[in-house]
C-alpha positions as CSV (number, residue, x, y, z in Angstrom):
1,A,-10.3,7.7,-9.0
2,D,-12.5,4.4,-9.4
3,G,-13.6,2.0,-6.7
4,S,-12.6,-1.5,-5.8
5,N,-11.8,-4.6,-7.6
6,Q,-13.7,-6.7,-5.7
7,A,-16.5,-5.2,-6.5
8,R,-15.7,-5.1,-10.3
9,T,-15.8,-1.4,-10.1
10,G,-11.9,-1.0,-9.9
11,L,-11.2,1.0,-13.3
12,Q,-9.3,-1.5,-15.2
13,R,-7.5,-1.0,-19.2
14,E,-9.1,-4.8,-20.1
15,N,-12.6,-6.1,-18.6
16,Y,-13.1,-8.1,-15.7
17,M,-13.2,-11.7,-16.5
18,G,-16.4,-13.0,-17.1
19,F,-17.7,-9.1,-18.2
20,D,-18.0,-7.0,-20.6
21,H,-17.2,-4.1,-18.3
22,K,-14.0,-2.1,-17.5
23,G,-15.2,-0.7,-13.7
24,T,-15.8,2.8,-13.0
25,A,-14.0,5.6,-13.4
26,Y,-15.2,7.9,-10.2
27,L,-13.0,10.8,-11.6
28,S,-11.9,11.3,-14.9
29,E,-8.1,12.2,-15.7
30,E,-9.1,15.8,-16.1
31,A,-11.1,16.1,-13.0
32,I,-8.0,14.4,-11.5
33,Y,-5.8,17.0,-12.7
34,K,-7.9,19.8,-11.7
35,Q,-8.0,18.6,-8.1
36,I,-4.6,18.2,-8.3
37,K,-3.9,21.6,-9.5
38,D,-6.1,23.2,-7.1
39,K,-5.0,21.3,-3.9
40,S,-1.4,21.4,-5.0
41,A,-1.4,25.3,-4.8
42,K,-3.1,25.4,-1.4
43,G,-0.5,23.3,0.4
44,F,-2.4,20.4,0.5
45,Q,-0.9,16.8,0.0
46,L,-2.3,14.6,-2.2
47,A,-3.4,10.8,-1.5
48,I,-5.4,9.5,-4.1
49,H,-7.6,6.5,-4.2
50,G,-6.6,4.1,-7.1
51,N,-7.2,0.3,-7.1
52,G,-7.2,-0.4,-11.1
53,D,-4.5,-0.2,-13.6
54,A,-6.4,2.1,-15.6
55,S,-7.2,4.4,-12.7
56,I,-3.5,4.7,-11.8
57,D,-2.6,5.4,-15.6
58,N,-5.0,8.5,-14.7
59,I,-3.5,9.7,-11.9
60,I,0.3,8.9,-13.5
61,S,-0.7,11.2,-16.6
62,A,-2.6,14.1,-14.2
63,V,0.8,14.2,-11.6
64,R,2.7,14.3,-15.0
65,R,0.6,17.0,-16.3
66,A,0.4,19.5,-13.1
67,K,4.3,19.0,-12.4
68,S,5.0,19.9,-16.1
69,E,3.6,23.1,-15.2
70,G,5.1,23.5,-12.4
71,A,2.9,22.8,-9.8
72,N,4.2,22.0,-6.4
73,V,2.6,18.6,-5.8
74,I,3.7,17.5,-2.6
75,R,4.6,13.8,-2.2
76,P,1.6,12.5,-3.7
77,R,0.6,9.2,-3.0
78,I,-1.8,6.3,-4.0
79,E,-4.0,4.8,-1.6
80,H,-4.1,0.7,-2.6
81,C,-2.0,1.1,-5.4
82,S,-3.6,-2.4,-5.7
83,I,-3.1,-3.3,-9.8
84,V,0.2,-2.2,-11.1
85,Q,1.6,-2.8,-14.5
86,D,5.5,-3.4,-15.3
87,D,5.1,0.0,-18.0
88,Q,3.8,1.9,-14.8
89,L,7.1,1.4,-12.6
90,A,9.3,3.7,-13.9
91,A,6.7,6.7,-14.3
92,L,6.0,6.2,-10.1
93,K,9.5,6.5,-9.3
94,E,10.1,9.4,-12.4
95,L,7.4,11.4,-10.4
96,D,8.1,10.5,-6.9
97,I,4.8,9.4,-6.2
98,S,4.4,6.5,-3.5
99,C,1.9,3.7,-2.6
100,S,0.0,2.4,0.4
101,F,-0.7,-0.9,-0.3
102,L,-4.1,-2.4,1.2
103,I,-2.0,-5.6,1.8
104,G,-5.0,-7.9,3.1
105,H,-6.2,-7.8,-0.3
106,V,-3.6,-10.8,-0.7
107,K,-4.7,-12.9,1.9
108,L,-8.7,-12.4,1.8
109,W,-9.3,-11.5,-1.9
110,G,-6.3,-12.9,-3.4
111,A,-7.7,-16.5,-4.3
112,A,-10.8,-14.4,-5.7
113,F,-8.9,-12.0,-7.8
114,K,-7.1,-14.9,-9.2
115,N,-10.2,-17.3,-9.9
116,T,-12.6,-14.9,-10.5
117,V,-12.2,-11.2,-11.0
118,F,-8.8,-11.0,-12.9
119,G,-7.2,-14.5,-13.7
120,L,-3.9,-15.7,-12.7
121,E,-1.8,-13.6,-14.9
122,K,-3.6,-10.1,-13.4
123,A,-3.8,-11.3,-10.2
124,E,-0.2,-11.5,-9.7
125,K,0.3,-7.5,-10.2
126,L,-1.6,-7.0,-6.9
127,D,0.2,-5.3,-4.4
128,R,3.6,-5.5,-5.9
129,T,5.7,-5.2,-2.3
130,G,8.7,-7.2,-3.8
131,T,8.8,-5.3,-7.2
132,F,8.6,-2.0,-5.5
133,E,11.5,-2.6,-3.2
134,K,13.8,-3.8,-6.1
135,E,13.0,-0.7,-8.1
136,G,13.4,1.4,-5.3
137,I,9.5,2.9,-5.0
138,T,8.0,3.4,-1.6
139,Y,5.5,1.8,0.1
140,T,3.3,1.7,2.7
141,L,0.9,-0.8,4.2
142,H,-2.3,-0.2,5.2
143,T,-5.6,-1.8,6.4
144,D,-8.1,0.2,5.1
145,N,-9.8,-0.3,9.0
146,G,-13.5,-1.9,8.5
147,V,-12.2,-3.3,5.6
148,T,-9.6,-5.4,7.2
149,E,-8.9,-5.6,10.6
150,F,-5.5,-7.0,11.2
151,S,-2.7,-6.1,13.5
152,P,0.5,-4.0,12.0
153,L,2.4,-7.1,12.5
154,E,-0.3,-9.0,10.5
155,M,0.5,-6.9,7.7
156,V,3.6,-7.6,7.7
157,E,3.0,-11.4,7.7
158,I,0.9,-11.0,4.9
159,A,3.3,-9.1,2.5
160,V,6.4,-11.3,3.6
161,T,4.4,-14.7,2.6
162,R,1.6,-13.7,0.5
163,E,-0.2,-16.8,1.3
164,L,-4.0,-16.8,0.9
165,F,-6.5,-17.3,3.6
166,S,-9.1,-20.0,1.4
167,E,-6.3,-21.6,0.2
168,P,-4.0,-22.3,2.4
169,G,-0.1,-22.8,1.6
170,Y,-0.6,-21.3,-2.0
171,V,1.8,-18.2,-2.3
172,L,0.0,-15.8,-4.5
173,A,3.4,-14.3,-6.6
174,P,6.3,-15.2,-4.6
175,K,8.7,-12.9,-6.1
176,E,6.4,-10.4,-4.6
177,R,7.0,-11.1,-1.0
178,A,8.3,-8.4,0.8
179,S,11.5,-8.4,2.8
180,R,10.8,-8.6,6.4
181,E,12.5,-5.0,6.9
182,M,11.2,-3.3,4.1
183,A,7.4,-4.4,5.4
184,L,8.6,-3.5,9.0
185,R,9.8,0.1,7.4
186,G,6.0,0.3,5.9
187,I,4.4,0.4,9.2
188,T,6.7,2.7,10.8
189,S,9.4,4.9,9.5
190,T,8.2,5.0,5.8
191,A,4.6,5.5,7.0
192,A,5.6,8.7,9.2
193,W,7.6,9.8,5.8
194,Q,4.2,9.7,3.7
195,M,2.6,11.8,6.4
196,F,5.4,14.2,7.0
197,S,6.2,12.9,10.3
198,E,9.6,11.6,10.0
199,E,10.9,14.4,12.3
200,E,8.6,13.1,15.3
201,F,8.1,9.5,15.1
202,G,8.5,6.3,12.6
203,S,11.9,5.0,14.3
204,I,13.8,5.9,17.6
205,E,16.0,8.5,17.3
206,V,17.4,11.2,19.4
207,G,15.0,14.2,19.2
208,K,11.8,11.8,18.0
209,F,9.0,11.2,20.2
210,A,9.7,8.0,22.2
211,D,7.0,5.8,21.5
212,F,7.8,2.5,20.5
213,V,6.6,-1.3,21.6
214,I,8.5,-4.3,22.8
215,L,7.4,-7.5,21.5
216,E,7.9,-11.0,23.0
217,D,9.7,-12.1,19.9
218,D,12.2,-11.1,16.7
219,Q,9.9,-10.1,13.8
220,L,12.8,-10.2,12.1
221,T,14.3,-13.8,12.9
222,V,10.8,-15.8,14.0
223,D,9.0,-18.3,11.5
224,A,7.6,-15.9,8.6
225,N,3.8,-17.6,9.9
226,K,4.0,-16.6,13.3
227,I,5.0,-12.9,12.8
228,G,1.4,-11.9,13.2
229,D,1.2,-13.7,16.4
230,I,4.0,-12.0,18.3
231,E,2.4,-10.4,21.3
232,V,3.5,-7.0,22.5
233,L,4.8,-7.1,25.9
234,E,4.7,-3.1,26.4
235,T,3.9,0.0,24.7
236,W,5.4,3.3,25.3
237,I,4.2,6.6,24.3
238,D,6.2,9.8,24.6
239,G,8.7,7.8,26.7
240,K,5.7,7.3,28.8
241,Q,4.6,3.2,29.6
242,E,0.8,2.9,28.5
243,Y,0.4,-0.2,28.5
244,K,2.2,-3.5,29.6
245,R,1.0,-6.9,29.6
246,L,0.4,-8.8,33.2
C-alpha cells in the first residue's frame, strides 16, 4: 500500500516533519480493493504491506468494502502496520485484521521518528503492542530480515522494553510495552495462527510437530533487558535434536 516511514514514503494523513509531503500510495484504495476481491476469490490469504496511517486507512476501507460485498477475505494481515491511530483500532478488530509489527523500528528508528520524521506525538503510535493487547487485536513480531537481523528473543525484548538504541534508557511510549507472554506468543503460537499452521506448530501440544528450544534462562522472569541475551541450549525439530550447545 505504501513505502517506508524512515524513507518518508509511508503514506501519512499529515505531512512529514519539515516536509510538504505525505508519502506515497504504491496502490490506491481502489487498487487494493480489486486485489482483495481477486485474490480472495481464488482462495489466497491477504498480507498487505502498510506503514503509514493513511495507507492503513486505505487497507481498512478496501477490506470493509470487499467483505460488505460477500468476499471471503481470509485472515487479512497488515505487514508492519507501523503507525496506527486510535480511531483505527475498532475497525481492525471489527474486520478481524491482524498485524505483524517490524518491532526493530522501535529500537533502531524510534529516535529518528520522534526527532526528525514525525515528532514525539506520532512516533508514540509506533508498533502499538500494548494497545493491541489491551484491545484484543491480534499481532505478531517480525524482522523483515535484511532490515533488522534480531533473534526472536531480542524481538521480544524490544517489544517488552521499547528502549531506543541511540538514546539508551529512553522508553518510547511506555504504555505500548508488551507483556512478556503476548510478545512470546507473537513469535510462536500467534505467528503460527497467522500462517494457518496453528494445528502443526507454534505451541507444544499433542498432535503437533515437536518443534521447540531449550533455553538457559526463563524469558518470563529474567531481567527484561537480558531477554535477547538468553542462550539456546538445544533445538528440536519434529522431535529430533538438531542442535546442542557444546
